C-alpha positions as CSV (number, residue, x, y, z in Angstrom):
1,M,38.9,-28.7,20.1
2,S,39.6,-24.9,19.0
3,S,37.4,-25.0,16.2
4,I,34.3,-26.5,17.7
5,R,34.8,-23.5,20.2
6,I,34.6,-20.8,17.3
7,I,31.7,-22.6,15.7
8,I,29.8,-22.5,19.2
9,L,31.1,-18.6,19.4
10,L,29.9,-17.9,16.0
11,F,26.7,-19.4,16.8
12,C,26.2,-17.7,19.9
13,T,27.0,-14.1,18.3
14,C,24.6,-14.9,15.2
15,T,22.0,-15.8,17.5
16,D,22.3,-12.7,19.4
17,I,22.9,-10.2,16.4
18,W,19.4,-11.8,15.3
19,A,17.6,-11.3,18.6
20,L,18.7,-8.1,18.8
21,S,17.5,-7.5,15.4
22,N,14.3,-8.8,15.7
23,K,13.5,-7.1,19.1
24,N,14.5,-3.5,17.2
25,F,11.8,-4.6,14.2
26,Q,9.3,-5.2,17.5
27,N,10.2,-1.9,18.8
28,V,9.9,0.1,15.6
29,S,6.4,-1.4,14.9
30,S,5.4,-0.7,18.4
31,T,6.5,2.8,17.9
32,L,4.2,2.8,14.4
33,D,1.3,1.6,16.4
34,K,1.6,3.8,19.5
35,L,2.0,7.1,16.7
36,L,-1.2,6.1,14.8
37,K,-3.7,4.8,17.1
38,N,-5.4,7.9,18.5
39,Y,-4.1,9.5,15.1
40,D,-6.9,11.6,13.4
41,I,-6.3,12.1,9.8
42,R,-9.1,14.4,9.1
43,L,-7.1,17.2,11.7
44,R,-4.3,19.0,10.1
45,P,-1.5,19.5,12.5
46,K,-1.8,22.7,15.0
47,F,-5.7,22.2,14.2
48,G,-7.3,25.2,16.2
49,A,-3.8,27.1,16.8
50,E,-1.4,28.8,14.6
51,T,-0.6,28.9,10.8
52,L,1.0,25.2,9.5
53,N,4.1,26.0,7.7
54,V,4.6,24.0,4.5
55,S,8.1,23.7,2.9
56,M,8.4,22.9,-0.8
57,E,11.6,21.8,-2.5
58,V,11.7,20.9,-6.6
59,V,14.3,18.5,-7.8
60,L,14.1,18.6,-11.6
61,A,14.3,15.4,-13.5
62,S,13.7,16.4,-17.1
63,F,12.2,18.4,-19.4
64,D,10.0,16.5,-21.5
65,A,8.7,18.7,-24.4
66,I,7.0,22.0,-25.4
67,S,4.1,22.1,-27.5
68,E,3.6,25.8,-29.3
69,V,-0.1,24.1,-30.8
70,N,-1.3,23.3,-27.4
71,M,0.5,26.0,-25.3
72,D,1.9,23.7,-23.0
73,Y,5.1,22.0,-21.4
74,T,5.6,18.2,-20.0
75,I,8.2,17.8,-17.0
76,T,9.2,15.3,-14.8
77,I,10.3,16.3,-11.4
78,Y,10.6,15.5,-7.7
79,L,8.3,17.4,-5.6
80,N,9.2,17.3,-1.8
81,Q,7.4,18.6,1.1
82,Y,8.3,19.4,4.1
83,W,6.4,19.9,7.6
84,N,6.2,19.6,11.7
85,D,3.0,16.9,12.9
86,E,3.7,17.2,16.9
87,R,1.5,14.2,17.2
88,L,4.0,11.8,15.6
89,V,7.1,12.9,17.6
90,F,9.0,9.5,19.2
91,G,12.4,10.8,19.9
92,N,14.6,13.5,18.6
93,R,15.9,14.8,15.5
94,R,18.7,12.2,15.2
95,D,16.1,9.4,15.2
96,Y,14.3,8.6,12.0
97,L,12.0,6.1,10.4
98,T,11.8,5.7,6.5
99,L,8.6,4.5,5.1
100,M,7.0,3.7,2.2
101,G,4.6,6.0,0.1
102,D,1.4,3.4,1.1
103,F,2.0,4.9,4.8
104,A,1.0,8.6,4.1
105,E,-2.6,7.0,3.7
106,K,-2.3,7.1,7.1
107,I,-1.1,10.6,8.4
108,W,-2.5,14.0,7.6
109,L,-1.0,15.3,4.0
110,P,-1.0,18.7,2.6
111,D,-3.8,18.9,-0.4
112,T,-1.0,20.5,-2.5
113,F,-1.7,21.1,-6.4
114,L,-1.0,22.4,-9.3
115,A,-2.8,25.2,-10.5
116,N,-1.8,25.3,-14.0
117,D,-1.9,21.2,-14.4
118,K,-3.3,19.6,-17.1
119,F,-2.3,16.5,-17.2
120,S,-0.4,14.6,-14.8
121,F,1.0,10.6,-13.3
122,L,2.8,9.3,-10.2
123,H,5.6,6.7,-11.5
124,D,4.7,3.4,-10.5
125,V,7.7,1.3,-11.4
126,T,8.5,-1.2,-9.7
127,E,6.4,0.7,-7.1
128,K,4.5,4.1,-6.5
129,N,7.3,6.4,-6.5
130,K,6.9,8.1,-3.1
131,M,8.1,8.1,0.2
132,I,7.9,9.2,4.2
133,K,10.3,10.0,6.7
134,I,9.5,10.7,10.1
135,Y,11.8,12.4,12.2
136,G,11.8,11.7,16.1
137,N,10.6,15.6,16.8
138,G,7.8,15.3,14.4
139,D,9.4,16.5,11.4
140,V,8.1,14.8,8.1
141,I,9.5,14.7,4.4
142,Y,7.1,13.5,2.1
143,G,8.2,13.1,-1.3
144,M,7.4,11.9,-4.6
145,R,8.2,11.5,-8.7
146,F,5.8,12.3,-11.2
147,T,5.4,13.9,-14.8
148,T,3.0,16.6,-15.6
149,T,1.9,18.7,-18.6
150,L,1.1,22.2,-17.4
151,A,-0.2,25.3,-19.5
152,C,2.1,27.9,-20.7
153,M,0.5,30.7,-22.6
154,M,3.4,31.7,-25.2
155,D,3.5,34.8,-26.6
156,L,4.7,33.9,-30.2
157,H,4.9,37.2,-31.6
158,N,8.9,37.3,-32.5
159,Y,8.7,33.5,-33.3
160,P,11.3,32.3,-34.1
161,L,13.1,34.4,-32.1
162,D,11.5,34.6,-29.3
163,S,11.6,34.0,-25.6
164,Q,9.0,32.2,-23.3
165,N,8.2,32.4,-19.6
166,C,7.0,29.0,-18.5
167,T,5.7,28.5,-14.8
168,V,5.1,25.7,-12.1
169,E,2.4,26.9,-10.0
170,I,1.7,25.3,-7.0
171,E,-0.8,26.1,-4.1
172,S,-3.0,24.5,-1.2
173,Y,-6.2,23.6,-2.7
174,G,-8.5,23.4,0.7
175,Y,-6.6,25.4,3.3
176,T,-6.4,29.0,3.0
177,N,-3.0,30.6,4.2
178,K,-4.7,31.4,7.6
179,E,-4.2,27.7,7.9
180,V,-1.9,26.4,6.0
181,N,1.4,29.0,4.8
182,I,3.4,27.1,1.7
183,C,6.3,28.5,1.2
184,W,10.0,27.6,-0.2
185,K,12.6,25.5,1.7
186,N,15.4,27.6,0.6
187,S,14.1,30.5,-1.5
188,Q,16.3,30.0,-4.8
189,D,18.3,27.2,-3.6
190,S,14.9,24.9,-3.4
191,V,15.1,24.2,-7.3
192,R,17.7,22.0,-8.1
193,G,18.9,19.9,-11.3
194,V,18.4,23.1,-13.8
195,D,21.4,23.4,-14.7
196,K,21.8,19.6,-16.1
197,V,19.0,19.6,-18.6
198,N,19.0,20.1,-22.1
199,L,16.2,20.8,-24.4
200,P,16.5,19.9,-27.8
201,Q,15.2,23.5,-29.2
202,F,15.2,26.0,-26.2
203,Q,18.1,26.9,-23.7
204,I,17.1,27.6,-20.0
205,I,18.1,30.6,-19.7
206,N,17.0,31.9,-15.9
207,Y,14.6,30.6,-13.4
208,K,13.2,32.2,-10.5
209,T,11.2,31.4,-7.5
210,S,8.6,33.8,-6.0
211,T,5.6,33.7,-3.8
212,Y,2.2,35.4,-4.1
213,L,-1.1,35.2,-2.8
214,E,-4.1,34.1,-4.9
215,Q,-7.7,35.2,-4.4
216,Q,-10.4,32.7,-4.6
217,A,-14.0,32.7,-3.9
218,T,-13.3,30.7,-0.5
219,G,-10.7,33.3,0.6
220,H,-7.0,33.7,-0.3
221,Y,-4.2,31.2,-0.6
222,T,-0.5,31.1,-0.7
223,R,0.5,29.9,-4.2
224,L,4.2,29.2,-5.3
225,S,5.6,30.2,-8.6
226,L,8.8,28.6,-10.0
227,S,9.0,30.8,-13.5
228,F,11.4,29.1,-16.7
229,L,13.0,31.5,-19.2
230,L,13.3,29.8,-22.4
231,Q,15.2,31.5,-25.4
232,R,14.6,29.6,-28.5
233,H,17.3,27.8,-30.7
234,I,17.9,29.1,-34.4
235,G,19.4,26.8,-35.7
236,Y,16.8,24.2,-36.7
237,F,14.5,26.6,-38.6
238,I,17.5,28.7,-40.3
239,F,18.2,24.9,-41.7
240,Q,15.0,24.0,-42.1
241,T,13.2,27.5,-42.9
242,Y,15.4,30.6,-44.1
243,L,18.2,28.8,-45.8
244,P,15.7,26.9,-48.1
245,S,13.4,29.8,-48.7
246,T,15.9,32.0,-49.7
247,L,17.1,29.4,-51.9
248,I,13.9,29.2,-53.2
249,V,14.2,33.1,-53.9
250,M,17.4,33.0,-55.9
251,L,16.3,29.9,-57.8
252,S,13.4,32.0,-59.4
253,W,15.5,35.0,-60.7
254,V,17.6,32.2,-62.8
255,S,14.0,32.9,-64.8
256,F,15.4,36.2,-65.7
257,W,18.3,34.8,-68.2
258,I,16.0,32.7,-69.7
259,N,15.2,33.6,-73.2
260,H,11.8,35.2,-73.2
261,E,10.6,32.7,-76.0
262,A,11.5,29.6,-74.0
263,T,7.7,29.6,-72.4
264,S,7.4,26.5,-71.2
265,A,10.7,26.9,-69.4
266,R,10.4,29.7,-67.7
267,V,6.6,29.2,-66.6
268,S,7.6,25.6,-65.0
269,L,10.3,27.3,-63.3
270,G,8.1,29.9,-61.9
271,I,4.9,27.8,-61.2
272,T,7.9,25.2,-59.5
273,T,9.1,28.0,-56.9
274,V,5.8,29.2,-55.9
275,L,4.3,26.0,-55.3
276,T,7.5,25.3,-53.3
277,M,7.1,28.5,-51.1
278,T,3.5,27.5,-51.1
279,T,4.6,24.0,-49.2
280,I,7.4,25.7,-47.0
281,S,4.9,28.0,-45.3
282,T,2.1,25.0,-45.3
283,G,4.9,23.3,-42.9
284,V,5.5,25.9,-41.0
285,R,1.9,26.6,-39.9
286,A,1.3,23.2,-39.3
287,T,3.4,22.9,-35.9
288,L,1.7,26.7,-34.8
289,P,-1.4,27.1,-33.1
290,R,-3.9,28.8,-35.2
291,I,-3.4,32.9,-34.2
292,S,-4.7,35.4,-35.5
293,Y,-1.5,37.7,-35.3
294,V,1.3,37.8,-37.4
295,K,4.8,36.3,-36.3
296,A,8.4,37.1,-37.4
297,I,8.6,33.9,-39.5
298,D,5.2,34.9,-41.6
299,I,6.5,38.4,-42.4
300,Y,9.7,36.5,-43.9
301,L,7.8,33.8,-45.8
302,V,5.3,36.4,-47.3
303,T,8.0,38.2,-48.3
304,C,10.0,35.7,-49.7
305,F,6.9,34.4,-51.8
306,V,6.0,38.0,-53.2
307,F,9.6,37.7,-54.5
308,V,9.1,34.1,-56.0
309,F,5.2,35.4,-57.5
310,A,6.5,38.5,-58.8
311,A,9.2,37.0,-60.8
312,L,6.7,35.0,-62.2
313,L,4.3,37.9,-63.1
314,E,7.6,39.6,-64.9
315,Y,7.7,37.1,-67.4
316,A,4.2,37.7,-67.8
317,A,4.2,41.0,-68.2
318,V,7.7,41.2,-70.6
319,N,5.8,38.2,-72.6
320,Y,2.3,40.3,-72.7
321,S,4.7,43.4,-73.8
322,Y,7.1,41.7,-76.1
323,W,3.5,40.5,-78.4
324,S,1.6,43.3,-78.2
325,Q,4.7,45.2,-79.7
326,R,5.1,43.1,-82.6
327,A,1.5,43.1,-83.1
328,K,1.7,46.6,-83.5
329,K,4.8,46.1,-85.9
330,T,3.1,43.8,-88.3
331,Q,0.0,46.0,-88.9
332,K,2.5,48.8,-89.9
333,I,4.4,46.7,-92.3
334,K,0.6,45.6,-93.6
335,P,-0.7,48.8,-95.3
336,S,3.2,49.7,-96.8
337,N,3.0,46.8,-98.6
338,R,-0.5,47.8,-100.1
């Protein structure tokens, strides 16, 4: 008899919980319908009144690639945007709703873009990586995850002993600074995840955030800049370029200890070292853009090439001098025999 009472009690409890949950779902749906009933997506919050502040936060997920040939780099980031929309007030700050990214199409969003962007795409596995969180006081958080390729004009005078400064430029496309003011949420602390990023060829020495006005034909726009100071690792170039070039130069000096009458051996060694240096130089140039100024690695490779080529010319000079002197001696001996 007691077991029957327990089963009936559990059934009643589950029924009450289901009814309460169903009621909560209906309340949330009703709240969203009320918020969107007279909502005009075409108008920004505080339209016609004060300037709207939009705060930015960046979380660096990965530093994917850096290309000297294309003068760009690729990163994956989480971009979170914060603002207040008084039309979405439904309670206090403790209440909030986390919604899918599709809900973003029903409310006003900042027209944020990356000024130095070349190509970007939003991740969509398993769903589009976007989310909306609305608080009861009207605060909105709009977050997304995407991969972008950004332009980075590099100075390669000291390559490969160089440091590069690559930036992420964030700006409002249509709203001037009098309408929408974008800013970093917590200054330098608005950027996170940099200390967890590892690059095979570079090291992130430092990063900083800044804000400045960008003047366009249609007005002044607030631009946020996140700059990365990148120091190139020299280890790869020591083993792939500097060490082989040095050994090739030393190899060309071996011909100095070979008898000058061993023509085939000395010529073969000289030509081989010259062609090897040419191959190394071609390989280095293939990984760099066609720039007109001289780089540090060019000076080193040209110097090595001069040493190797000079070793080949040295044999030509020695061989010419030897046979010239021998010819003169032969001419002197012939008259004396008469």
